[in-house]
C-alpha positions in Angstrom: 32.7 47.1 12.7 30.3 49.6 10.6 26.8 48.8 10.4 26.6 47.4 7.0 29.3 44.7 8.4 27.1 44.1 11.2 24.1 43.5 9.0 26.2 41.7 6.6 27.0 39.3 9.8 23.3 38.9 10.8 21.8 38.1 7.5 24.7 37.0 5.3 26.7 38.6 2.7 25.1 37.1 0.0 22.1 39.3 0.3 23.9 42.7 1.2 25.2 44.6 -2.1 27.6 47.7 -1.5 28.9 47.9 -5.1 29.0 52.0 -6.3 27.6 50.8 -9.6 24.8 48.8 -8.3 23.7 51.0 -6.0 23.3 53.5 -8.4 20.6 51.4 -10.1 18.7 51.7 -6.8 19.3 55.4 -6.6 16.2 56.9 -8.2 12.9 55.7 -10.0 11.1 56.9 -12.9 10.2 60.5 -11.0 11.6 63.2 -12.8 15.7 63.3 -12.5 16.5 62.9 -8.7 19.2 60.2 -7.7 19.6 59.4 -3.7 21.8 56.0 -3.6 21.6 53.8 -0.7 24.3 53.0 1.3 24.0 49.5 0.8 20.8 47.4 -0.9 19.5 44.4 0.4 17.7 41.9 -1.1 15.9 39.4 1.0 14.6 35.9 0.0 12.0 35.3 2.4 9.7 37.1 5.1 11.9 36.1 7.7 15.0 37.8 6.5 12.8 41.1 5.4 11.8 40.7 9.6 15.8 40.5 10.4 16.8 43.5 8.5 13.9 45.6 9.7 14.7 44.5 13.0 18.6 45.5 13.1 17.7 48.8 11.3 15.1 49.8 13.8 17.4 49.1 16.6 20.0 51.4 15.0 18.1 53.7 13.0 18.7 53.1 9.8 16.6 54.4 7.1 15.0 51.7 4.9 13.3 52.7 1.9 11.5 49.8 0.3 11.8 49.3 -3.6 9.7 47.3 -5.8 10.5 47.3 -9.6 11.1 51.3 -9.5 8.4 52.4 -11.7 6.7 54.7 -9.5 6.4 58.7 -10.3 6.3 60.1 -7.0 9.7 59.5 -5.9 8.4 56.9 -3.3 11.3 54.4 -3.6 14.3 57.1 -3.9 16.4 56.1 -0.6 16.7 60.3 0.4 18.5 59.6 3.4 20.8 56.6 2.3 20.6 53.7 4.3 19.3 50.8 3.0 17.4 50.0 0.0 15.5 47.1 0.4 14.5 45.3 -2.7 11.6 42.9 -3.0 12.6 41.5 -6.4 13.4 38.2 -5.4 9.2 38.1 -3.9 8.0 36.6 -7.2 5.9 34.0 -7.0 2.4 33.3 -7.5 1.5 31.0 -4.7 -2.0 29.8 -5.2 -4.7 30.5 -7.5 -7.8 29.3 -6.0 -10.2 28.6 -8.4 -13.5 27.9 -6.2 -13.2 31.0 -4.4 -11.9 33.1 -6.8 -9.0 34.6 -4.8 -5.1 34.5 -5.3 -2.3 34.6 -2.9 0.8 35.8 -4.3 4.5 37.6 -3.2 4.3 41.3 -3.4 7.3 41.1 -6.1 5.1 39.3 -8.6 5.3 41.6 -12.0 1.1 42.7 -12.3 1.1 41.4 -16.4 2.3 38.2 -15.0 -0.4 38.1 -12.1 -3.0 38.9 -15.0 -1.8 36.2 -17.4 -1.5 33.5 -14.8 -5.4 34.1 -13.6 -6.6 34.7 -17.0 -5.4 30.9 -18.1 -7.9 29.3 -15.5 -10.8 31.8 -16.9 -10.2 34.6 -13.9 -9.6 38.2 -14.1 -7.8 40.5 -11.9 -8.4 44.3 -13.2 -6.4 46.5 -12.3 -3.8 47.8 -14.7 -1.7 50.7 -14.6 0.6 51.5 -17.9 3.6 50.0 -16.2 2.1 46.7 -15.9 4.4 45.1 -17.9 7.1 45.6 -15.0 5.4 47.2 -11.9 5.2 44.8 -8.8 1.8 44.0 -7.1 3.6 45.2 -3.9 3.8 48.6 -5.5 0.6 48.8 -6.6 -0.4 48.0 -3.0 1.8 50.7 -1.9 0.2 53.4 -4.2 -3.4 51.7 -4.5 -2.7 51.8 -8.3 -5.6 51.9 -10.9 -5.0 51.8 -14.6 -7.3 52.3 -17.5 -10.0 49.4 -16.1 -10.4 51.1 -12.6 -13.4 53.2 -14.4 -15.5 50.0 -14.2 -13.9 47.9 -12.0 -12.1 49.5 -9.3 -8.3 50.2 -8.0 -6.0 48.0 -6.3 -7.9 48.7 -2.9 -10.8 47.0 -4.1 -9.2 43.6 -4.4 -7.0 43.3 -1.4 -8.5 40.9 1.0 -5.3 40.4 3.3 -1.5 41.2 3.5 1.6 39.7 5.4 3.2 43.0 6.5 6.4 43.0 8.6 6.7 46.1 10.5 9.3 48.3 11.1 10.3 46.6 14.3 10.5 43.3 12.5 7.3 41.7 13.7 5.0 40.0 11.3 1.3 40.3 10.8 -1.5 39.4 8.7 -3.9 42.8 8.3 -7.2 41.0 7.8 -8.5 37.6 6.8 -9.1 35.6 3.6 -13.3 36.4 3.3 -15.3 38.7 1.4 -16.7 40.1 4.7 -14.7 41.2 7.8 -16.1 43.7 10.4 -13.6 42.6 13.3 -12.0 45.8 14.4 -10.2 48.0 12.6 -9.5 47.6 9.1 -5.5 47.3 9.0 -5.9 45.9 5.4 -7.2 49.3 3.9 -4.9 51.3 6.5 -1.5 49.7 4.2 -3.5 50.5 0.6 -1.7 53.6 -0.4 0.9 53.9 2.6 3.6 54.2 -0.1 5.8 51.9 2.5 5.6 54.4 5.2 4.0 51.9 7.9 5.2 48.1 6.8 6.8 45.9 4.1 4.3 44.0 2.5 5.4 40.5 1.4 2.6 38.4 0.9 -1.1 39.4 -1.1 -4.3 37.9 -1.0 -6.6 39.3 -4.0 -10.1 38.6 -4.7 -10.8 37.8 -8.4 -13.5 38.1 -10.8 -14.8 36.1 -13.5 -13.1 36.9 -17.1 -15.3 39.0 -19.4 -15.4 36.9 -22.6 -15.5 39.7 -24.7 -14.4 43.5 -25.3 -14.8 46.0 -28.1 -12.4 49.2 -28.8 -13.5 52.4 -30.3 -10.9 55.4 -31.0 -12.9 59.1 -31.7 -11.1 61.9 -32.9 -12.1 65.3 -32.1 -11.0 69.0 -33.7 -12.0 70.4 -29.7 -10.2 69.0 -26.8 -13.4 70.6 -25.0 -15.6 68.6 -27.2 -13.8 65.7 -26.1 -14.1 66.1 -22.4 -17.6 67.0 -22.4 -18.4 63.9 -24.0 -17.4 62.1 -21.4 -20.0 62.2 -19.0 -22.6 62.3 -21.5 -21.5 58.2 -22.3 -22.7 57.4 -18.8 -26.1 59.1 -18.9 -27.0 56.8 -21.6 -26.9 54.2 -18.9 -23.3 53.0 -20.1 -20.4 51.5 -18.1 -17.2 51.6 -20.6 -14.5 49.5 -18.9 -12.4 52.2 -20.0 -12.3 55.4 -21.5 -9.1 57.2 -22.0 -8.2 61.1 -23.4 -5.3 61.8 -25.2 -4.6 65.0 -26.6 -2.5 65.4 -29.9 0.9 66.2 -28.4 0.8 63.2 -26.4 0.2 61.1 -29.6 2.8 63.4 -31.4 5.3 62.2 -28.8 5.1 58.5 -29.4 5.0 59.3 -33.0 8.2 60.9 -32.9 9.9 59.0 -30.5 8.4 55.5 -30.8 9.0 52.5 -32.3 8.7 51.7 -36.0 5.5 49.7 -35.4 3.8 52.4 -33.5 4.4 54.9 -36.5 1.8 53.3 -38.3 -0.9 53.6 -35.8 0.2 57.3 -34.7 0.3 58.2 -38.2 -3.0 57.2 -38.8 -4.1 58.9 -35.4 -2.6 62.2 -36.9 -3.6 62.0 -40.1 -6.4 64.6 -40.3 -5.5 68.1 -39.7 -7.0 69.7 -36.9 -7.2 66.9 -34.8 -6.9 68.1 -31.3 -7.7 65.0 -29.1 -8.8 61.6 -28.9 -11.1 59.2 -26.9 -10.2 55.5 -26.3 -13.4 53.8 -25.2 -13.6 50.2 -24.3 -16.7 48.0 -23.2 -16.7 44.4 -22.2 -19.1 42.0 -21.4 -20.0 38.4 -22.2 -22.8 39.4 -24.4 -21.6 40.3 -28.1 -24.7 41.8 -29.1 -25.1 43.9 -26.1 -21.7 45.4 -26.4 -22.8 46.1 -30.1 -25.8 48.3 -28.7 -23.8 49.8 -26.3 -21.0 50.8 -29.2 -24.0 52.2 -31.2 -25.1 54.6 -28.1 -21.7 55.7 -27.7 -21.5 56.5 -31.0 -24.9 58.7 -30.9 -23.2 60.7 -28.2 -19.9 60.9 -29.9 -21.4 62.5 -33.0 -23.6 64.9 -31.2 -20.5 66.3 -29.6 -18.9 66.8 -33.0 -16.4 63.9 -33.3 -14.9 64.1 -36.5 -14.1 60.1 -37.0 -14.5 57.2 -35.4 -12.9 54.0 -35.8 -13.4 50.3 -34.2 -10.6 48.3 -33.8 -11.3 45.2 -35.9 -8.8 42.5 -34.4 -6.8 41.7 -31.0 -4.0 42.6 -32.4 -5.1 46.4 -33.5 -6.2 46.8 -30.4 -3.6 45.9 -28.4 -1.6 48.1 -30.7 -3.9 51.1 -30.1 -3.3 50.4 -26.6 0.4 50.4 -26.3 0.3 53.9 -27.7 -1.8 54.9 -24.8 0.8 53.0 -22.6 3.6 54.3 -23.9 2.9 58.2 -23.5 4.2 58.7 -20.0 7.5 56.8 -21.0 8.1 59.0 -24.5 7.4 62.2 -22.4 10.0 61.2 -19.7 12.7 60.1 -22.3 12.5 63.0 -24.5 12.1 65.8 -22.7 12.6 67.7 -18.9 9.2 67.1 -17.2 7.3 67.0 -14.0 4.1 65.4 -13.7 1.1 65.5 -11.9 -1.4 62.9 -11.4 -4.5 65.1 -10.8 -8.2 64.0 -10.4 -11.8 65.7 -10.1 -15.2 64.7 -10.7 -15.8 63.6 -14.3 -18.2 66.2 -15.2 -15.4 69.0 -14.0 -12.8 67.3 -16.8 -13.4 70.4 -19.2 -13.2 73.2 -16.4 -9.8 71.2 -15.5 -8.6 71.2 -18.9 -9.0 74.5 -19.7 -7.7 75.8 -16.5 -4.9 73.9 -17.1 -3.9 75.6 -20.1 -5.1 78.9 -19.2 -2.4 78.3 -16.2 0.3 77.0 -18.5 0.0 80.5 -20.6 0.2 82.5 -17.1 3.0 80.8 -16.1 5.1 80.0 -19.3 4.9 76.1 -19.6 3.8 73.7 -22.0 1.6 70.9 -21.1 1.1 67.3 -22.4 -2.1 66.0 -21.1 -3.6 62.4 -21.2 -5.4 60.0 -19.0 -8.7 58.3 -17.4 -11.1 60.6 -18.5 -13.9 58.4 -17.3 -13.2 58.8 -13.3 -11.8 62.4 -14.2 -8.0 61.3 -13.4 -5.7 63.4 -15.7 -2.2 63.1 -16.2 -0.4 66.6 -16.9 3.1 66.3 -17.9 4.6 70.1 -17.6 7.1 70.5 -20.0 10.2 72.6 -19.7 10.2 73.7 -23.0 11.8 77.5 -23.4 11.6 77.9 -19.5 14.5 79.2 -17.8 16.6 77.0 -15.2 15.6 79.7 -12.6 11.8 79.6 -13.2 12.0 76.3 -13.8 13.4 74.9 -10.4 12.5 78.0 -8.8 8.9 79.5 -6.7 7.8 80.6 -10.1 6.9 77.0 -11.6 5.7 76.0 -8.1 3.2 78.4 -7.8 1.7 77.4 -11.0 1.5 74.0 -9.7 -0.3 75.2 -6.8 -2.7 76.8 -8.9 -3.3 73.7 -10.7 -4.1 71.8 -7.4 -6.2 74.4 -6.1 -8.4 74.2 -9.2 -8.7 70.6 -8.8 -9.7 71.3 -4.8 -12.3 73.9 -6.2 -13.6 71.3 -8.9 -14.2 68.4 -5.9 -10.6 66.7 -6.8 -7.5 66.3 -5.3 -3.9 66.1 -6.2 -3.1 62.4 -6.7 -5.7 59.8 -8.0 -3.0 56.9 -8.3 0.7 57.9 -8.2 0.7 58.8 -4.6 2.5 62.0 -3.0 5.9 60.4 -2.0 8.9 62.8 -2.5 7.9 65.0 -5.0 4.1 66.2 -4.0 4.7 66.4 0.0 5.1 70.0 -0.2 1.5 70.3 -1.9 -0.4 68.3 0.7 -1.7 71.5 2.7 -3.3 72.6 -0.5 -6.0 69.7 0.0 -5.5 68.5 3.5 -6.0 70.2 6.9 -3.6 70.4 9.4 -6.3 68.0 11.3 -5.7 65.7 8.6 -1.8 65.8 8.7 -1.6 65.7 12.5 -4.0 62.3 12.1 -2.2 60.7 9.5 1.3 61.4 11.3 -0.1 60.1 14.4 -0.6 56.7 12.4 2.9 57.0 11.1 4.0 57.6 15.0 2.4 54.6 16.2 3.5 52.2 13.5 7.0 53.5 13.1 8.1 55.5 16.5 11.9 55.7 15.0 10.7 56.6 11.8 13.0 54.5 9.9 10.8 53.1 6.9 10.7 55.3 3.9 11.7 58.4 5.6 10.9 61.9 4.0 7.8 60.8 2.4 4.4 62.4 2.0 4.9 64.9 4.8 7.6 67.9 5.0 
């Protein structure tokens, strides 16, 4: 009897799948063009089944790769050693929304946008909103401590997690903390799992804290003939005492990808954005709150800053439909680049005042190493997504040390500018070779020690984060 038959006998054939066509669906995620099929896909229905699967696999030393919606960009859910792809797609229930305590308890397979909509109906607010919010799972957001545009004002996933139900690699089930706003009881296991990329345990339930829902928001779109002017505008907005809820940067070629490959409904928006010849960059600026007069005042101050930095045009979204259409352009950039180019995406982050230096450096490195780049991202918190496009590069240059050294130069520049190599996408499979650019041997040794404590047999998401 092979191990798959043994597993089927223990947990039931109805949750274990080995059909090759289905396995191929779990062999990749949104990361570049990397495919590694598992030997079996297991789709548990409850925490006890997750525990049974992990206990079995730990005893037999079978690799287990946790999988959410597969929207990750660092290869975290790719089963590079085969074994089991353990999908959390059945964990899709919102268990409770506590309106008195501003909390919610959910399973880890709930889609981010579904959760946001459910709490919004009760006048509550869950801010983290990654571009893939319409499909990504909250458990995956935990794994990468995901952010999104509203992280600028409200913080990332890690700022909203109170407690986690986690199945450890040996099958033990724990709650990591407590459902209270304060907890100073020993080590903070809850935060340890935030950003751990499924290497320490599998999250099955999450207790989130929530906020009151802001009543109003206003959205501005500013055009610039110079990307340097757009970048240097960003910190100046904050020095006026204004805290935007989102502040996004998009360069022209990012909008062109959406215009050339997006839907017909998007073309009218992008056509307007690209209509002015010479426009090279855009800032998307949102403010939110409960006092509309105060928000208008903020927008007037922002407009003064924009004009002092040579903006060529400023537009205000005048309806909720127009706001959503503009936001959809921003969210679709990454997908359009992925579908219509050969690319590698880097998730850099620096102090926001250093964003102009980062952008200038990225373009200079691209010229040196002969690659094009499409840059966009969360300018307000210095988080720039750099899509490196193969373009005319040879296969040898693209797949060899040539491009790797160019990427290393970008990461060295990030470190020099007070930043690091990932703001929200994680390290996973594709960034692990660059960890030594920003972490010392001591850092990595300590992290590996934590991994060894939780997962001594190394079964859980192997070959991720470190070489």
